[in-house]
C-alpha positions, -999 to +999 in steps of 0.1 A: -064-040-159-031-051-176-018-017-177-026-007-143-011-037-128+017-042-152+043-039-127+031-063-105+027-089-130+062-084-144+075-095-105+050-123-107+063-134-140+103-129-128+091-148-098+078-178-116+107-182-134+132-182-101+110-199-077+129-231-069+125-250-040+091-259-031+061-243-011+082-233+018+110-212-002+082-200-024+068-183+006+103-168+014+105-151-017+069-137-013+080-122+019+110-105+000+094-097-033+056-089-023+061-079+016+096-063+018+099-047-014+066-037-031+042-035+000+018-056-020+006-071+013+021-068+048+041-099+062+011-104+085-017-105+057+008-125+037+011-154+071-027-151+071-031-160+036-008-190+036-022-203+067-057-203+050-042-219+019-028-248+042-065-256+053-076-263+014-067-290-009-047-283-037-010-260-042-008-237-015+018-218-031-006-214-062-036-204-039-015-175-018+001-158-047-035-161-064-049-142-030-022-114-035-033-106-068-071-112-054-065-083-028-051-060-057-076-067-084-102-087-079-110-121-094-099-112-128-063-102-119-061-135-099-067-155-128-045-139-150-016-141-123-026-178-114-021-183-156+013-165-155+026-182-121+018-215-135+030-210-168+070-217-170+068-247-149+041-266-167+053-255-202+092-271-188+073-302-178+051-305-203+083-303-228+102-327-206+076-356-214+083-354-253+120-348-245+128-378-219+146-400-243+169-372-254+179-352-221+201-368-189+184-352-161+204-362-135+237-342-156+212-309-155+208-313-118+244-317-111+255-286-132+232-260-131+211-267-098+238-280-076+235-250-054+199-247-054+191-271-022+216-250+000+203-219-012+168-229-006+176-238+030+189-201+031+154-188+020+136-209+045+159-196+075+150-161+064+113-166+060+113-180+094+137-157+107+113-127+094+082-142+102+093-153+139+100-117+150+066-106+147+045-138+156+062-159+183+062-133+211+053-151+242+051-184+260+022-199+240+031-188+206+068-202+212+049-235+226+032-238+194+058-231+171+080-255+189+049-280+188+047-278+152+082-284+145+080-318+166+049-332+148+060-318+112+093-333+114+085-370+130+047-376+112+048-378+077+012-375+066-004-350+043-030-346+066-001-330+093-007-295+080-044-285+083-043-306+115-015-286+131-035-255+119-066-263+135-052-274+166-033-239+169-060-220+166-079-240+194-053-234+217-045-197+211-086-193+218-075-196+255-064-162+254-088-131+256-062-107+243-071-104+207-106-092+196-117-076+162-122-041+157-157-021+156-179-023+120-161-049+099-165-050+064-182-082+050-171-094+017-199-107-008-197-147-012-200-159-050-221-190-044-218-196-084-180-209-073-195-235-055-220-249-081-191-245-109-168-265-087-197-293-081-209-296-117-173-296-131-168-326-105-201-344-112-198-338-156-162-350-157-172-380-137-201-389-159-183-379-189-155-400-182-177-431-171-194-427-200-165-427-223-148-457-209-183-481-211-186-469-246-152-475-254-145-443-275-109-444-291-094-417-275-114-420-237-086-416-221-082-380-225-115-379-203-103-403-180-074-380-174-088-348-171-115-364-144-085-378-125-067-347-121-097-328-112-104-354-084-068-350-071-071-313-072-101-316-052-088-338-022-049-337-022-035-320+010+003-317+016+014-303-017+026-319-047+043-345-031+012-363-016+000-366-055+030-392-064+013-419-047-022-413-057-006-409-093+012-445-090-020-460-081-041-444-108-019-448-134+010-475-131-005-501-105-042-500-114-045-502-148-039-538-165-017-518-193+001-488-174-003-454-187+032-447-178+059-469-162+072-464-124+106-451-138+086-428-161+068-415-130+100-412-108+119-394-132+090-367-135+091-361-099+131-357-101+125-335-127+098-309-110+125-305-080+150-286-107+119-268-120+109-235-109+070-228-097+045-253-080+051-289-075+020-299-092+033-289-125+045-325-124+007-338-136+014-319-167+041-344-171+022-373-162-008-362-184+017-360-215+030-393-208-002-411-202-011-401-237+022-403-256+010-434-268-017-420-292+007-391-308+021-358-303-017-341-306-026-361-282+003-361-259-003-323-259-038-321-254-029-349-223-006-320-209-032-294-211-060-315-197-039-326-168-029-291-158-064-275-161-080-304-144-055-306-112-055-264-108-093-256-115-108-272-083-083-254-060-092-219-078-131-225-072-124-233-040-101-206-029-126-178-047-155-195-030-140-196+007-117-170+009-147-141+012-164-167+035-133-165+056-129-130+055-165-127+070-159-152+098-126-135+108-146-112+121-159-134+149-135-132+182-131-171+179-118-165+147-099-139+149-079-152+181-072-181+163-049-161+142-024-156+164-018-195+168-024-200+133+006-177+126+030-191+154+025-229+136+032-214+102+064-205+114+070-237+131+060-256+100+085-233+082+113-240+104+105-280+098+109-280+065+143-269+065+149-296+090+135-319+065+155-305+035+187-307+053+183-341+064+169-359+036+190-342+007+223-321+018+254-333+040+268-311+067+297-296+047+318-262+047+299-256+008+265-261+021+266-240+052+283-213+029+255-209+006+230-213+028+247-187+050+253-162+022+218-161+008+203-157+044+225-129+043+220-112+011+179-116+017+180-102+053+208-077+052+207-065+015+179-050-009+191-073-039+159-088-053+152-125-044+149-135-082+188-122-086+200-140-059+182-174-076+202-165-109+232-158-097+235-193-078+221-210-110+249-194-130+275-201-105+265-240-104+269-236-143+301-220-140+315-245-118+309-277-126 
């Protein structure tokens, strides 16, 4: 399997080292790398995968990458791809938990990553423009897209994404133009993933409580895995939604905090400058929570938190995607895709607006970097990872 899919896995590895900017930028890079260049999926399929993942708890861009691999090589390739995708980010964030006292994160961001945010804006505009061409083509889809932009920009809630997608699917069902083809192929649903998900959830909770009540010396590692497995099972809205949950669980709730508020916010700042999933902040928090027990236990904390937060979304993805593919053959679900795709375009546009408002100023350098990034993506065949590397090197050279 590795040899047969070696080219795809190399692309995933390169992508994992250069995917800065959060989930919406990740989608833009997937469009460029896996749809336009490699043809692993079409843009329409990629939109559909991302829309489906927005309805699930957990990291949406991670799940979308796994679905691309699942289509190519089934569950084994999906799991291997997932491991390759999260590996660079989790190693970096775990390393930061050991090096926190020895590095100047503000200096790192002001030098190497100085052009990353305006570059991210260029990626977002590229993804939105490409996807809009194929998915926003009449009055109803325009209305859904504009409504999604307004709701995403002005309503700050992790539940906004699944709510927008659900509402868009209902609206597009008022059209009778889209109907599924004849003789649809049904996929086999592996219900064992449901029992695995529920079994690990229950087992982690029971073991965590038993360790706490029995006062095991290193009970915190069991509590840590249960906490992050629960987070990965229920959190919507991406890695940003994890921060208040972790603050309550590890900083404000315990009599003796597992880490300080300053350390948690430092980790959140670090993850913005790291390629890969924002959920890798959990690796950092897991390491910091176990740092008082020594180096070995700190490393165990990094591993337990990483496995805990990514495992439930993997179980749910592999269970629900075949079920979704079967349901899609029904008219009501099939018609919903038109509105859902338009809503995703709106969410991507809104993410660019939010990024610009929250972290950038309207100056010439921002416009130049964003504009050049868009032009290189739209009008050239330069691979997306090389564009990212170019801006990183330029940022280091000019500061």
